[in-house]
N, C-alpha and C positions, 0 to 999 in steps of 0.2 A: 452512457451514464450508467453505471450499476448503481443499486440500492439496497439495501436489505430489509427483508418485511416478516410477517408469519406466514406461511403456507395454507393456503385458503382450503378451510376445513369446518368443518361442523364439529370436530371431536374435541372435548372438555380436556382439560389436564386432570390428571390420576390424582391430584389430591388439589383439592379446592385454598384448603389452609398452609398448602409450604411455599407461597408466592403472595407476592403484594401485587394490585394492579398502580397502583402510585409510582410516576415516575417511572414507568418500563415500557417497553416499544411495542410487547407482545407478552403474553402470560406462557407462565415455563414451571414445569414442577420438578418434585426429583428425576424423574427421567432423562430432566437434562434438557437446554436447551435447543442442542444439536438435531432434533428430531422435527425441529416444530416450525424452520425455519424457510425461506424462501428468497433468489435473488430478481428484482423487477429491474431490466431491462429499457431503459425509454432513446429507440430510435431513433440517430439523426439527429437528435436535439441534446445537446449537454447541460446546457442551464436548464431547470426548470424555474421560471420567470415565474411568480405565485402575480404577480399584481399583471401583467400583460395577463393571464388566463380568466382573472376577475374581469376582464374588459373585455374578451372575445369570450364570453361565457355561449354563449348561442353559439359561436363554431365551434369549440372546443369543446372535446368530447367527457370534460371533467373541470373540477373547478375546488381551490383552495381557500381555506381562510386563516392562511398563516401568509401574509403577506411579504415578501423581505427578510423572511427569516431560513435560514439553513438549520435543517436537524441532524441532530446527531447521534449514535448510539455508542457506548462504551459498555466492559465488565465492570459490574459493581462487584459479581460474585462468579463461582464455575458455573452458576446456571440462571443467571440473571444481567440481561444487559441495563443501562443507565439511559436516557436520552438527556441531552443538552441543545439548547437553540439558540443559535450564532446569527446577530442581525446582519442582515447583508444591505447594508445603508446605500450602496449603491449599484446599478445596474451595471456598472464600470467594468466589476469583479468576482469573479466566486471567494467562497470562502472553506477550507480543510481544516477540520481537528487533527493535529497530527500529535499529539504530545497529551499526558491527564496527568497535569499536575495539583498540587495541594490547594492550591486557594486560586488557579486560573489554569486553561489551556492555552498550549502552544496554538495557534495556528497559521498556515502557509492563506495566501491572498494572493490569487493568480489577478493580474490585469488582464483584461480580454482584448481580444484582436488579431490581427494577421503575424502580428510577432508577440508573441505569449512573454510576460516578465513576471517573476514571484519576487515576492518580499515575506516576510514574519511578522506578526503582531502576536499579541496576546488578549484571552477575552477574559472579563471578569465577572462572572455569576455578579456575584452581589453589587458591584458598580453596573453592571450592563453595558463595557463598551469595550470598543477595540484598542488599543495602546501598541504601536507601531514598536517594535523591536529595534536597538541602535541600531546604525549601519555593521557593516562586516570591516574587518578589516582591509579585506579585496573589493572595493567597493563598488570595482565597476563587474564584479562577479552574478552572472545571471543565472539564480538559484531554479530553473526550471531544466535546466541541462548539467546539474549538480548529483554528486553522488552523497548518499545521507541517511545518517542512523543513529538515533538516539541509545547510550550507552551510558551507563552510572552516572546521570543525571546532569550528562552533555547530548548536545545535537552535537555530530557530525558534519563536517562539509568539505567536500574537494574535487578540485575540477571543475567543469562545467566549463561555460563559455562566457567571451565579451558581451557586456549588455547586450540588447537585444535584437544582436545582427543575427542570429539563426544559422553562420556562416558553418558549412560544411568542411573548410579549409583549418586544416592544423594550425595557423597561423592565430587562430581565435581561439583554441582548446585552450585551459588552462593548469596547471599543475601544484598552485597554489591550496593549502590547508588550515581551517580551523576550525574551533569550536566554541561553541555556544554554554555559558553555564546558566543551566535552565534557575538557578537560585537568583543571582545576583543580574541575570540578562547582559554578563558582559560576555564581548569576544576573547579569545586569546587565542595567538597565530597560530601555529603548529610548521613542524619542518615540510619542506613543501616535498611531494610524491618525486618519482624520479623521472615521471615520464607524464607528457599533457595528457588528460582523457576527460572527453564527454557525455554525456548521458552512459555511467557508468552505470553498476549498481553497488549500492552501499550496502551491506554488513553487519550486524554487531553479534561477535562469536567469540565464544573463550577471553571475553575482557579486552576486544583487539576490535578494531575498526579497516574492515577489506573495502577494498573500493576494485572492482571485477568487471572486464572489461572497456568498455568503450574505445576510444585512442582512433586514429585515422588508420589503420596497417592492421592483417591478418594478427600478425605477430602481436601487436599490444589486446585484441581482441578474443583472445586467448589464454592472457596472462592478466593476472592479478599483484595487486598492491597491500600491504597488510601494516593497519598503524598501530605500531606497542606505545600505550601511552605513558609506561611507568618509565620509558628513553626516549621519551619524543624522536623515532626511528620509525624508516619505512623498512620491510622488508618486501622482495619482489617475489613471485613465485612465474616463470617464464612458461610454462604450460598448464595453469591451472583447471581453464575449460578443457574437456576435450578434445582432440582436432577435428574426430567424427562432424562435430555438431554445425551447425547449418546456423542454429541461435540455442538460447538457453536463458533462466530463472532460478536465484537461489535465495536459499530464506535455512536460518537456524532457527531450531525447537529444541528445546530442551537437552543442549548441550550436541546436539546434531546437523553436520553442516552439510547441506544437502543443497544440488543442482538437476535439474529438470534440463533433460540436451535435449534436440529433436535435428531430425536431418533426413534425405531423402531416402539414402542408400538403407540405413541402420535404425531408423524408428524413432520414437520416445521414451527417452529412459532416462531413471532415478537413478542418482549417483549419491554414494556418502560420501565424505571425506572425512582423514583426520589427519591435523595438523599437529606439526611437533617442533617446537620451538627453539628448542635444547639440544648438542649446542650450537646447531645451523638451525636455517629455518626450511625444514623439508616436509613433504605432504602425500601422501597416500589415499588412492578412491580406485571406490571399488563400484562395481553397480546391482544395484540388490532391489530392482523389478523395472517394471513397463506402465508406462498409460494405458487402460484397459480400451479396448476402442479403436486398437491403432490405427485403420485402415479408414475410419471416419478425424479421427482425431490427427492427426497427421499431416494433413493440407492444413488443415484448421490451425494449426499452430504455425506454421510454415509461413503463412496468408496474415495473421493478426498477431502474433506473438503470444505470450503468456507472461502471469505475475503468479507466484507462489506466495501465498499470506498463511500465514502462522494463526491461531485462533483458540482462544481462551485456553493457550498450554497442554492442547489435546491432540488438535488436527489442525492438518494444511491444505487451504484450497487452494485447485490450481483452476485459476483463472485466465480461460483463454479469451483474447482480446479485447483485455482490460486495460486499455490502452487510454481512457478520458478521464481516468481522475485526474485531481488539481497537482500531487505534489505526492511523487514516491518517497516513503523516509521508512524503514526497514524499524521494527520497533515502534510505528506507529499502533492505538490501539481501538482505533474510532474510525465506525463505518457509517457514510451517508446513509438518510434513512427515506423512504417515499411515503408519504411528503411529509408524515408525523408518529408521533408516539400513536400504538394502538393504530394503527388502521392495516389492513389487508386486503389482497387484489380483491377478494369478491365481495366487499362491499361496496356493491350501488356501482362497478367500474366493469367496462366489459374487459378480459382477459385472455391471454391466448399463451397458450404452455408452448414454449420456445424450445424447449429441451435442459439440458443439466449443465451442471459442473461436475470436476470430479473431486472428493476431499479424501486425502488417506491419512491414517492414524497408526502408531505401531503399539502393538502386541507384544512385548517379548521382543524378537528375533523376526518378528512376522509382518507384514502392512497388511493393513483391510483399508480396502476401496468401499467409497461409496457414492453414492448422487445427490447433488441438492439440488431440485429443480429451480429453473428459470422460467419467467414469465414477462410477458409482454405486453404495454399498455399504449 
């Protein structure tokens, strides 16, 4: 499990008057929080059960004082995170914040077990309560395998598979789609996708909902369906993901639609897409860069996969092997925090520098890469 934290350092912010410690996960300054953060990885244990840690204090190398709470951070300004603590009332499920709304937080609730199952709920800070979202029109859809994205006040959901079977057979895959009004919390059925897809990527871009990959054959895994909310219709792109790719991850940042692909023969490449919807649906892609340190990173991506995450409207983080988050939703802006606000790895806990993740940003037409440290506890 990956968590956001402060980088171990004795360095103080440049300007103590430029930030507030109140409800912030770490101190930041006018220089920006991007240079003051790190990732924490808890190996082989995706759930930090605070209650169990307290019971096993003698054998556990660290213990926490926040039992049965999940902590998350979300951007409140270009230079600061705020935090929220969501109760986890049962050890049978995890909670992941996937949407920041004016009066509440939209959350995914993962029921743990050999066959994971995801449902939706909301958390109200004022009432300190979790409330289930009404059931979807497709009542047997397991959100764990669905493509999802938040776009213009709606949560879009497409595909996935039936119930909690985790079948890989095409017969269990779905082509139905719907969206949740984040204000009224009501579901609205959409036109079905042309093809059933499970474990596809959902992307919000240019006012449209992209469903990329998934499916049961090579053709579907390289194609995309694009939903247009203005006329409730789907368009298809048969060769959206480059054919050379053994795997991919996609995201959108500031009007740029990007895909990172990896293959044994041709390495790890970053592509920029231009999608034109009038008069017919066409697209153009061009390679704009390579992931640094190809010799090391290529086998890691092939073995563990990766995910691109836009952060703060400035950067995209490439999280290799980041497959233990509860629920993948494009447009989500909340991060798990380890284990609570104001914590950093050097505060009384042994830390091991494990490596780094890559982040990139655009400076005009130029791409700039940097490294964010990763620590293991």
